[in-house]
DOLOTOR-550759 format. One record per residue (C-alpha): residue in three letters; chain; x, y, z. Coordinates in Angstrom, 3 decimals. Layout:
<ala,A,<X,Y,Z>>
...
END
This chain:
<unk,A,<-37.281,-120.070,49.169>>
<unk,A,<-41.188,-119.807,49.237>>
<unk,A,<-43.344,-122.116,46.919>>
<unk,A,<-44.703,-119.888,44.765>>
<unk,A,<-41.397,-117.964,44.400>>
<unk,A,<-39.736,-121.278,43.804>>
<unk,A,<-42.530,-122.173,41.125>>
<unk,A,<-42.108,-118.931,39.045>>
<unk,A,<-38.283,-119.618,39.228>>
<unk,A,<-38.540,-122.704,38.086>>
<unk,A,<-41.199,-121.803,35.291>>
<unk,A,<-39.016,-118.827,34.224>>
<unk,A,<-35.506,-120.579,33.840>>
<unk,A,<-37.323,-123.698,32.148>>
<unk,A,<-38.463,-121.012,29.213>>
<unk,A,<-35.564,-118.555,29.544>>
<unk,A,<-33.475,-121.702,29.081>>
<unk,A,<-35.343,-122.634,26.205>>
<unk,A,<-35.598,-119.446,24.412>>
<unk,A,<-31.811,-118.659,24.950>>
<unk,A,<-30.533,-121.880,23.657>>
<unk,A,<-32.934,-123.024,21.099>>
<unk,A,<-32.470,-119.751,19.650>>
<unk,A,<-28.163,-119.390,20.140>>
<unk,A,<-28.436,-122.880,18.568>>
<unk,A,<-30.239,-122.162,15.674>>
<unk,A,<-27.858,-118.932,15.250>>
<unk,A,<-24.680,-121.165,15.801>>
<unk,A,<-25.888,-123.595,12.952>>
<unk,A,<-26.730,-120.879,10.707>>
<unk,A,<-23.226,-119.159,11.734>>
<unk,A,<-21.138,-122.134,11.171>>
<unk,A,<-22.691,-122.585,7.666>>
<unk,A,<-22.164,-118.692,6.843>>
<unk,A,<-18.305,-118.905,8.138>>
<unk,A,<-17.484,-121.446,6.002>>
<unk,A,<-19.035,-119.852,3.068>>
<unk,A,<-17.422,-116.402,4.198>>
<unk,A,<-14.440,-115.123,5.291>>
<unk,A,<-12.655,-114.079,8.622>>
<unk,A,<-12.571,-110.788,7.302>>
<unk,A,<-16.314,-110.340,6.147>>
<unk,A,<-17.284,-111.134,9.882>>
<unk,A,<-14.299,-108.857,11.234>>
<unk,A,<-15.917,-105.793,8.868>>
<unk,A,<-19.302,-106.169,9.850>>
<unk,A,<-18.045,-106.169,13.592>>
<unk,A,<-16.458,-102.736,12.688>>
<unk,A,<-19.515,-100.710,13.714>>
<unk,A,<-21.479,-102.755,16.286>>
<unk,A,<-19.802,-100.629,18.947>>
<unk,A,<-21.972,-97.900,17.700>>
<unk,A,<-25.405,-99.403,17.397>>
<unk,A,<-24.615,-100.546,20.990>>
<unk,A,<-24.111,-97.306,22.484>>
<unk,A,<-27.310,-95.856,20.329>>
<unk,A,<-29.279,-98.760,22.011>>
<unk,A,<-28.020,-97.601,25.389>>
<unk,A,<-29.315,-93.982,24.901>>
<unk,A,<-32.748,-95.638,23.303>>
<unk,A,<-33.445,-98.022,26.401>>
<unk,A,<-31.408,-95.327,29.127>>
<unk,A,<-32.434,-97.967,31.670>>
<unk,A,<-36.260,-97.881,31.291>>
<unk,A,<-36.871,-101.180,30.721>>
<unk,A,<-34.955,-102.027,33.872>>
<unk,A,<-36.939,-99.049,36.007>>
<unk,A,<-40.287,-100.720,34.487>>
<unk,A,<-39.600,-104.079,35.491>>
<unk,A,<-38.645,-102.980,38.735>>
<unk,A,<-41.138,-100.893,39.812>>
<unk,A,<-43.594,-102.145,42.430>>
<unk,A,<-47.069,-100.123,41.473>>
<unk,A,<-46.534,-99.801,37.246>>
<unk,A,<-49.097,-97.815,35.411>>
<unk,A,<-49.951,-97.336,31.805>>
<unk,A,<-49.044,-93.801,31.721>>
<unk,A,<-45.375,-95.674,32.887>>
<unk,A,<-45.254,-97.596,29.985>>
<unk,A,<-46.515,-95.230,27.143>>
<unk,A,<-44.288,-92.371,28.590>>
<unk,A,<-41.472,-95.375,28.294>>
<unk,A,<-42.807,-96.329,24.922>>
<unk,A,<-42.423,-92.605,23.098>>
<unk,A,<-39.418,-91.819,24.894>>
<unk,A,<-37.649,-94.950,23.358>>
<unk,A,<-39.184,-94.111,19.704>>
<unk,A,<-37.985,-90.451,20.000>>
<unk,A,<-34.571,-91.430,21.099>>
<unk,A,<-34.540,-94.448,18.298>>
<unk,A,<-35.087,-91.676,15.469>>
<unk,A,<-31.999,-89.271,16.421>>
<unk,A,<-29.767,-92.293,17.134>>
<unk,A,<-30.512,-93.524,13.078>>
<unk,A,<-30.056,-89.957,11.927>>
<unk,A,<-26.952,-89.265,13.840>>
<unk,A,<-25.374,-92.888,12.612>>
<unk,A,<-27.076,-92.097,8.966>>
<unk,A,<-24.994,-88.885,8.795>>
<unk,A,<-21.688,-90.222,10.763>>
<unk,A,<-21.579,-93.579,8.797>>
<unk,A,<-18.820,-91.691,6.069>>
<unk,A,<-16.615,-90.395,8.691>>
<unk,A,<-16.765,-94.181,10.818>>
<unk,A,<-15.836,-95.632,7.446>>
<unk,A,<-12.698,-93.540,7.597>>
<unk,A,<-11.736,-93.983,10.901>>
<unk,A,<-11.536,-97.794,9.986>>
<unk,A,<-10.149,-96.768,6.487>>
<unk,A,<-12.968,-99.089,5.157>>
<unk,A,<-15.001,-97.542,2.687>>
<unk,A,<-17.947,-100.204,2.537>>
<unk,A,<-18.660,-99.379,6.285>>
<unk,A,<-20.835,-96.300,5.033>>
<unk,A,<-23.118,-97.928,3.306>>
<unk,A,<-23.084,-101.134,5.748>>
<unk,A,<-23.936,-98.803,8.811>>
<unk,A,<-26.717,-97.156,7.260>>
<unk,A,<-28.536,-100.627,6.871>>
<unk,A,<-27.812,-102.064,10.352>>
<unk,A,<-28.763,-98.867,11.902>>
<unk,A,<-32.248,-99.684,11.222>>
<unk,A,<-32.160,-101.533,14.440>>
<unk,A,<-32.222,-97.967,15.975>>
<unk,A,<-35.700,-97.703,14.704>>
<unk,A,<-37.292,-101.477,15.087>>
<unk,A,<-35.701,-101.986,18.594>>
<unk,A,<-37.945,-99.197,20.271>>
<unk,A,<-41.006,-100.367,18.890>>
<unk,A,<-40.871,-103.495,21.262>>
<unk,A,<-38.624,-102.877,24.486>>
<unk,A,<-41.854,-102.052,26.376>>
<unk,A,<-43.557,-105.129,25.340>>
<unk,A,<-40.327,-107.352,26.481>>
<unk,A,<-39.948,-105.707,29.708>>
<unk,A,<-43.630,-106.397,30.411>>
<unk,A,<-43.496,-109.912,29.412>>
<unk,A,<-40.057,-109.955,31.455>>
<unk,A,<-42.037,-108.349,34.291>>
<unk,A,<-44.359,-111.484,34.069>>
<unk,A,<-41.685,-113.833,33.811>>
<unk,A,<-43.473,-114.865,30.628>>
<unk,A,<-40.348,-116.117,28.878>>
<unk,A,<-42.281,-118.369,26.669>>
<unk,A,<-43.842,-115.987,24.201>>
<unk,A,<-40.012,-114.294,24.212>>
<unk,A,<-38.993,-118.060,23.086>>
<unk,A,<-41.278,-118.201,20.355>>
<unk,A,<-40.612,-114.769,19.317>>
<unk,A,<-36.683,-114.867,19.486>>
<unk,A,<-36.374,-118.400,18.043>>
<unk,A,<-38.920,-117.322,14.836>>
<unk,A,<-36.811,-114.523,14.441>>
<unk,A,<-33.198,-116.563,14.631>>
<unk,A,<-34.904,-119.187,12.023>>
<unk,A,<-36.372,-116.489,9.453>>
<unk,A,<-33.230,-114.002,9.628>>
<unk,A,<-30.740,-117.328,9.554>>
<unk,A,<-32.401,-118.312,6.387>>
<unk,A,<-32.378,-115.154,4.874>>
<unk,A,<-28.462,-114.863,5.405>>
<unk,A,<-28.032,-118.509,4.237>>
<unk,A,<-29.753,-117.944,0.660>>
<unk,A,<-28.253,-114.294,0.253>>
<unk,A,<-24.983,-115.673,0.908>>
<unk,A,<-25.163,-118.936,-1.277>>
<unk,A,<-26.134,-115.958,-4.103>>
<unk,A,<-23.117,-114.642,-3.755>>
<unk,A,<-23.794,-111.377,-2.097>>
<unk,A,<-21.229,-111.893,0.580>>
<unk,A,<-20.930,-109.404,3.467>>
<unk,A,<-24.425,-108.201,2.736>>
<unk,A,<-25.881,-111.414,3.892>>
<unk,A,<-24.830,-110.931,7.440>>
<unk,A,<-26.281,-107.208,7.055>>
<unk,A,<-29.645,-108.541,6.314>>
<unk,A,<-29.688,-111.349,8.611>>
<unk,A,<-29.369,-108.782,11.409>>
<unk,A,<-31.806,-106.616,10.002>>
<unk,A,<-34.521,-109.583,9.063>>
<unk,A,<-34.010,-110.707,13.183>>
<unk,A,<-35.260,-107.021,14.039>>
<unk,A,<-38.153,-106.710,11.838>>
<unk,A,<-39.704,-110.627,12.742>>
<unk,A,<-38.965,-109.632,16.341>>
<unk,A,<-40.850,-106.504,16.172>>
<unk,A,<-43.765,-108.002,14.321>>
<unk,A,<-44.121,-111.013,17.256>>
<unk,A,<-43.867,-108.999,20.286>>
<unk,A,<-46.356,-106.731,19.100>>
<unk,A,<-48.751,-109.416,18.136>>
<unk,A,<-47.895,-111.448,20.968>>
<unk,A,<-47.322,-108.835,23.331>>
<unk,A,<-50.852,-107.860,23.769>>
<unk,A,<-49.841,-104.169,24.785>>
<unk,A,<-50.511,-101.328,22.769>>
<unk,A,<-49.035,-97.794,23.844>>
<unk,A,<-52.081,-95.187,24.632>>
<unk,A,<-51.919,-91.804,24.167>>
<unk,A,<-50.548,-90.757,27.615>>
<unk,A,<-47.330,-88.902,27.982>>
<unk,A,<-46.764,-88.297,32.124>>
<unk,A,<-43.680,-86.049,33.458>>
<unk,A,<-44.296,-87.847,36.740>>
<unk,A,<-43.581,-90.896,35.549>>
<unk,A,<-40.748,-89.748,33.176>>
<unk,A,<-39.388,-88.157,36.290>>
<unk,A,<-39.123,-91.620,37.964>>
<unk,A,<-38.062,-93.646,34.912>>
<unk,A,<-35.278,-90.907,34.374>>
<unk,A,<-34.324,-90.777,37.931>>
<unk,A,<-33.573,-94.165,37.916>>
<unk,A,<-32.256,-95.501,34.491>>
<unk,A,<-29.894,-92.275,34.081>>
<unk,A,<-27.865,-93.852,36.119>>
<unk,A,<-27.983,-97.112,34.434>>
<unk,A,<-27.834,-95.423,31.346>>
<unk,A,<-24.334,-94.142,32.906>>
<unk,A,<-23.355,-97.613,33.668>>
<unk,A,<-24.697,-99.090,30.418>>
<unk,A,<-22.477,-96.704,28.578>>
<unk,A,<-19.583,-97.200,29.925>>
<unk,A,<-19.881,-101.274,30.128>>
<unk,A,<-20.910,-101.155,26.424>>
<unk,A,<-18.277,-98.938,25.256>>
<unk,A,<-15.558,-101.086,27.167>>
<unk,A,<-17.218,-104.385,26.110>>
<unk,A,<-16.474,-103.322,22.544>>
<unk,A,<-12.986,-101.398,22.908>>
<unk,A,<-11.128,-104.562,22.024>>
<unk,A,<-12.994,-104.511,18.431>>
<unk,A,<-12.522,-100.875,18.283>>
<unk,A,<-8.854,-101.296,18.812>>
<unk,A,<-8.255,-104.498,16.850>>
<unk,A,<-9.811,-103.137,13.651>>
<unk,A,<-8.127,-100.313,13.882>>
<unk,A,<-4.507,-101.390,14.898>>
<unk,A,<-4.396,-104.970,13.376>>
<unk,A,<-6.325,-106.060,10.576>>
<unk,A,<-10.176,-106.943,9.715>>
<unk,A,<-9.071,-110.750,9.683>>
<unk,A,<-7.978,-110.228,13.193>>
<unk,A,<-11.052,-108.675,14.315>>
<unk,A,<-12.917,-111.411,12.680>>
<unk,A,<-10.734,-114.424,14.495>>
<unk,A,<-11.532,-112.572,17.740>>
<unk,A,<-15.123,-111.960,17.098>>
<unk,A,<-15.479,-115.745,16.440>>
<unk,A,<-13.678,-116.696,19.714>>
<unk,A,<-15.880,-113.955,21.408>>
<unk,A,<-19.018,-115.566,19.760>>
<unk,A,<-18.193,-119.201,21.052>>
<unk,A,<-17.513,-118.055,24.329>>
<unk,A,<-20.705,-116.265,24.999>>
<unk,A,<-22.621,-119.031,23.687>>
<unk,A,<-22.704,-120.714,27.174>>
<unk,A,<-21.204,-117.542,29.196>>
<unk,A,<-23.630,-114.845,28.096>>
<unk,A,<-26.825,-117.007,27.535>>
<unk,A,<-26.715,-118.813,30.852>>
<unk,A,<-25.707,-115.454,32.465>>
<unk,A,<-28.525,-114.041,30.730>>
<unk,A,<-31.231,-116.921,31.647>>
<unk,A,<-30.215,-116.183,35.280>>
<unk,A,<-30.188,-112.634,35.640>>
<unk,A,<-33.827,-111.975,33.512>>
<unk,A,<-35.035,-114.861,35.686>>
<unk,A,<-33.805,-113.719,39.134>>
<unk,A,<-33.858,-110.136,38.865>>
<unk,A,<-37.868,-109.922,39.169>>
<unk,A,<-37.774,-112.617,41.568>>
<unk,A,<-35.042,-110.811,44.083>>
<unk,A,<-36.803,-107.682,43.739>>
<unk,A,<-40.123,-108.855,45.302>>
<unk,A,<-37.793,-109.945,48.071>>
<unk,A,<-35.421,-106.789,47.968>>
<unk,A,<-36.384,-105.478,52.073>>
<unk,A,<-35.737,-108.463,53.062>>
<unk,A,<-31.929,-108.825,53.807>>
<unk,A,<-31.291,-112.197,55.669>>
<unk,A,<-33.524,-114.252,52.620>>
<unk,A,<-32.068,-112.042,49.882>>
<unk,A,<-28.804,-113.299,50.910>>
<unk,A,<-29.373,-116.831,51.345>>
<unk,A,<-31.086,-116.462,47.894>>
<unk,A,<-28.365,-114.601,45.957>>
<unk,A,<-25.758,-117.061,47.650>>
<unk,A,<-27.786,-119.849,45.957>>
<unk,A,<-27.968,-118.458,42.354>>
<unk,A,<-24.532,-117.591,42.706>>
<unk,A,<-23.357,-121.351,43.883>>
<unk,A,<-25.812,-122.623,40.622>>
<unk,A,<-24.479,-120.097,38.322>>
<unk,A,<-20.932,-121.106,38.616>>
<unk,A,<-21.618,-125.014,38.930>>
<unk,A,<-23.164,-124.846,35.546>>
<unk,A,<-21.042,-122.363,33.605>>
<unk,A,<-17.455,-122.785,34.939>>
<unk,A,<-17.714,-126.216,33.303>>
<unk,A,<-18.989,-125.359,30.084>>
<unk,A,<-16.201,-122.485,29.870>>
<unk,A,<-13.504,-124.827,30.524>>
<unk,A,<-14.505,-127.870,28.585>>
<unk,A,<-14.748,-124.975,25.716>>
<unk,A,<-11.085,-123.785,26.032>>
<unk,A,<-9.832,-127.418,26.253>>
<unk,A,<-11.545,-128.598,23.196>>
<unk,A,<-10.868,-125.373,21.151>>
<unk,A,<-8.392,-126.400,18.909>>
<unk,A,<-10.497,-129.483,17.165>>
<unk,A,<-13.678,-127.807,18.001>>
<unk,A,<-12.820,-124.605,15.593>>
<unk,A,<-10.880,-127.284,12.737>>
<unk,A,<-13.839,-128.935,12.482>>
<unk,A,<-16.794,-126.930,12.340>>
<unk,A,<-14.855,-123.522,10.503>>
<unk,A,<-12.120,-125.483,8.863>>
<unk,A,<-8.385,-124.437,8.948>>
<unk,A,<-9.043,-120.788,7.774>>
<unk,A,<-10.146,-120.017,11.266>>
<unk,A,<-7.376,-121.398,13.256>>
<unk,A,<-6.645,-117.990,14.226>>
<unk,A,<-9.233,-117.853,16.434>>
<unk,A,<-8.316,-120.917,18.389>>
<unk,A,<-5.776,-119.471,20.737>>
<unk,A,<-7.852,-116.563,21.299>>
<unk,A,<-10.626,-118.534,22.233>>
<unk,A,<-8.827,-120.711,24.552>>
<unk,A,<-7.657,-117.136,26.396>>
<unk,A,<-11.178,-115.552,26.672>>
<unk,A,<-12.940,-118.701,28.096>>
<unk,A,<-10.802,-118.299,31.127>>
<unk,A,<-12.113,-114.575,31.290>>
<unk,A,<-16.097,-115.337,30.254>>
<unk,A,<-15.889,-117.956,33.108>>
<unk,A,<-16.302,-114.910,35.658>>
<unk,A,<-18.846,-113.393,33.674>>
<unk,A,<-21.838,-114.503,35.402>>
<unk,A,<-20.340,-113.737,38.882>>
<unk,A,<-19.802,-109.859,37.811>>
<unk,A,<-23.217,-109.521,36.448>>
<unk,A,<-24.909,-111.429,39.320>>
<unk,A,<-23.131,-109.086,41.649>>
<unk,A,<-24.030,-105.989,39.977>>
<unk,A,<-27.777,-107.235,39.706>>
<unk,A,<-28.167,-106.935,43.405>>
<unk,A,<-26.767,-103.212,43.266>>
<unk,A,<-29.930,-103.139,40.851>>
<unk,A,<-32.336,-104.788,43.045>>
<unk,A,<-31.527,-102.640,45.757>>
<unk,A,<-31.911,-99.571,43.977>>
<unk,A,<-28.579,-98.311,44.253>>
<unk,A,<-27.517,-97.510,40.729>>
<unk,A,<-25.365,-94.813,41.952>>
<unk,A,<-23.174,-97.537,43.003>>
<unk,A,<-23.576,-99.180,40.002>>
<unk,A,<-22.183,-96.213,38.169>>
<unk,A,<-19.332,-95.703,40.389>>
<unk,A,<-18.117,-99.379,40.170>>
<unk,A,<-18.275,-99.383,36.095>>
<unk,A,<-16.111,-95.934,36.659>>
<unk,A,<-13.321,-97.513,38.529>>
<unk,A,<-13.419,-100.683,36.754>>
<unk,A,<-13.217,-99.290,33.350>>
<unk,A,<-10.231,-97.246,34.118>>
<unk,A,<-8.287,-99.900,35.253>>
<unk,A,<-9.445,-102.280,32.337>>
<unk,A,<-8.357,-99.642,29.783>>
<unk,A,<-5.310,-99.126,31.469>>
<unk,A,<-4.528,-102.821,31.247>>
<unk,A,<-4.996,-102.932,27.501>>
<unk,A,<-3.246,-99.834,26.542>>
<unk,A,<0.192,-101.636,28.338>>
<unk,A,<-0.578,-104.701,26.338>>
<unk,A,<-1.563,-103.634,23.114>>
<unk,A,<2.001,-103.320,22.099>>
<unk,A,<2.854,-106.594,22.362>>
<unk,A,<0.327,-107.958,19.747>>
<unk,A,<-3.285,-108.893,20.471>>
<unk,A,<-2.748,-112.474,22.385>>
<unk,A,<-1.233,-110.575,25.197>>
<unk,A,<-4.022,-107.979,24.843>>
<unk,A,<-6.396,-110.816,25.296>>
<unk,A,<-4.632,-112.094,28.034>>
<unk,A,<-5.010,-108.888,29.659>>
<unk,A,<-8.283,-109.444,30.022>>
<unk,A,<-8.207,-111.935,32.633>>
<unk,A,<-6.450,-109.800,34.647>>
<unk,A,<-8.808,-107.099,34.392>>
<unk,A,<-11.685,-109.422,35.202>>
<unk,A,<-10.142,-110.820,38.293>>
<unk,A,<-9.330,-107.019,39.579>>
<unk,A,<-13.160,-106.372,38.563>>
<unk,A,<-14.426,-109.226,40.954>>
<unk,A,<-12.767,-107.756,43.915>>
<unk,A,<-14.233,-104.401,43.363>>
<unk,A,<-17.784,-105.809,42.328>>
<unk,A,<-18.276,-107.759,45.786>>
<unk,A,<-17.407,-104.659,48.056>>
<unk,A,<-20.433,-103.348,48.172>>
<unk,A,<-22.447,-106.703,47.697>>
<unk,A,<-20.529,-107.357,51.297>>
<unk,A,<-21.543,-104.022,52.382>>
<unk,A,<-25.383,-104.385,51.654>>
<unk,A,<-26.070,-107.877,52.076>>
<unk,A,<-22.724,-109.175,53.830>>
<unk,A,<-21.491,-111.371,50.954>>
<unk,A,<-18.341,-109.975,50.088>>
<unk,A,<-15.621,-111.069,48.367>>
<unk,A,<-14.513,-113.951,51.107>>
<unk,A,<-17.562,-115.710,51.321>>
<unk,A,<-18.334,-115.586,47.562>>
<unk,A,<-14.657,-117.048,47.239>>
<unk,A,<-15.301,-119.708,49.557>>
<unk,A,<-18.309,-120.890,47.828>>
<unk,A,<-17.264,-120.588,44.115>>
<unk,A,<-13.261,-122.187,44.825>>
<unk,A,<-14.303,-125.820,45.074>>
<unk,A,<-16.287,-125.380,41.761>>
<unk,A,<-13.344,-123.749,39.913>>
<unk,A,<-10.946,-126.169,41.577>>
<unk,A,<-13.468,-129.476,39.846>>
<unk,A,<-13.441,-127.947,36.578>>
<unk,A,<-9.548,-126.876,36.912>>
<unk,A,<-8.867,-130.148,37.234>>
<unk,A,<-11.464,-131.679,34.633>>
<unk,A,<-9.394,-129.041,31.910>>
<unk,A,<-6.409,-130.781,32.510>>
<unk,A,<-7.443,-134.069,32.317>>
<unk,A,<-9.112,-133.666,28.932>>
<unk,A,<-5.744,-131.492,27.905>>
<unk,A,<-4.154,-134.762,28.508>>
<unk,A,<-6.701,-136.926,26.923>>
<unk,A,<-6.371,-135.093,23.777>>
<unk,A,<-2.545,-136.392,23.402>>
<unk,A,<-4.369,-139.831,22.691>>
<unk,A,<-4.981,-139.220,18.941>>
<unk,A,<-3.951,-136.415,16.302>>
<unk,A,<-7.290,-137.082,14.741>>
<unk,A,<-9.221,-133.879,15.243>>
<unk,A,<-12.597,-135.749,15.148>>
<unk,A,<-11.434,-138.227,17.857>>
<unk,A,<-10.061,-135.711,19.517>>
<unk,A,<-12.979,-133.345,19.599>>
<unk,A,<-15.287,-136.523,20.711>>
<unk,A,<-12.850,-137.737,23.559>>
<unk,A,<-12.864,-134.489,25.124>>
<unk,A,<-16.185,-133.586,25.348>>
<unk,A,<-16.968,-137.002,26.860>>
<unk,A,<-14.220,-137.139,29.239>>
<unk,A,<-14.754,-133.616,30.233>>
<unk,A,<-18.608,-134.139,30.898>>
<unk,A,<-18.057,-137.565,32.536>>
<unk,A,<-15.387,-136.562,34.930>>
<unk,A,<-17.674,-133.355,36.136>>
<unk,A,<-20.844,-135.203,36.411>>
<unk,A,<-19.072,-137.714,38.598>>
<unk,A,<-17.079,-135.074,40.584>>
<unk,A,<-20.011,-132.924,41.251>>
<unk,A,<-22.034,-135.565,42.295>>
<unk,A,<-19.623,-136.092,44.952>>
<unk,A,<-17.457,-133.504,45.928>>
<unk,A,<-20.256,-130.500,45.080>>
<unk,A,<-23.420,-131.913,46.765>>
<unk,A,<-24.668,-129.235,48.042>>
<unk,A,<-24.553,-126.863,44.151>>
<unk,A,<-25.552,-130.195,42.786>>
<unk,A,<-28.297,-130.376,44.888>>
<unk,A,<-29.587,-126.928,44.788>>
<unk,A,<-29.191,-126.957,40.400>>
<unk,A,<-31.456,-130.413,40.855>>
<unk,A,<-33.551,-128.696,43.189>>
<unk,A,<-34.764,-125.856,40.683>>
<unk,A,<-35.612,-128.213,38.222>>
<unk,A,<-39.567,-128.739,37.483>>
<unk,A,<-40.785,-132.309,38.842>>
<unk,A,<-41.140,-133.318,35.345>>
<unk,A,<-37.554,-132.838,34.673>>
<unk,A,<-36.281,-134.232,37.885>>
<unk,A,<-38.277,-137.407,37.591>>
END
């Protein structure tokens, strides 16, 4: 990796980590307090319409943000065209959600959803206003500004939710927490993003953006619908309480997995795009990123799985005990999430959005099939089926990676299995160590300490390549 490329990657990683984990840390703390004040049923109810908002966001973006980041010769016409397209689709999506909110409430047999969705759908009006600004900052690898925006939004919106919860507004405190976040994010990105739309619309720009983005749109719709199909099914066939417990398990597991993955994706996409035509160099750096991802995320997820019981009881109290077993299972699925994401990222870097879309179709068909088989056996079996689906998807995702840069399934597994082996042994040791005491506070402390100490020692002795690559990515002041 060249010095300039390495320097950009280091700065991007540091600020992206700050943005993700400082923001998520603040949201996590607010979430713990709110979870103690509210019930699993409240969280289950607010989670029911999220799939419709996520699908709307896919249409609003339509892959244009990725196209803007990737395009070598970006013009003002490209930016303004994307901006006006996002606004237009956002307005259409809001009115569609507003008018269909009674039908969605009837589908879940939850009348309050009609009013809730009309307010939460305001995201489809605010998010398009700042999508281009965020794409520009990502293209410049300026995650410092994005960190300021995200952290400010998390603090303000969390405070709004907390005040409303203490004042007895119940589920509406979660609604206005979400809306407050959208408003603050939009205002700050306009103030700090330093880009304003011009009165320019270019059909040539639109054809390029749509040509690349439409394939990404299809993939995003499939992925979003599939990722939210579990909440849809749980909300329809089980109870709001079950959905609340599942949502909480997902949120806990996403804190390390999705956020570390998001950091790596956002930073490495523009970096790898800059060397997209140098296959040997691309493959070398790609494998380093893959191993570093596993080195960071595998132990995090397995520590979280091992200490799920005392963690949930200490932070959220016993009323959330239904989420314990779900969290333990979901962690084994989510630990592979970064590997999937980075494989798909490579297809985007190489401009093969057609292959991206094809893979998504195959994986989702298999995943839905596994889910349908497991539904009659209950929510635990259904969530466990996600692990099987994840492992099958890994084989599919790595097929085209092997074709494009000769880093296929066997090479990737050869890179990842040593990290998995050390992490799994750590998981077993933590589980045994929890038997020392029945005090949940001591269990939590012992589990974390045993896991961290064992992994650091084992990694230093047995995973020297991954250790050195990860340390090498840190800026010099952090190394010292």
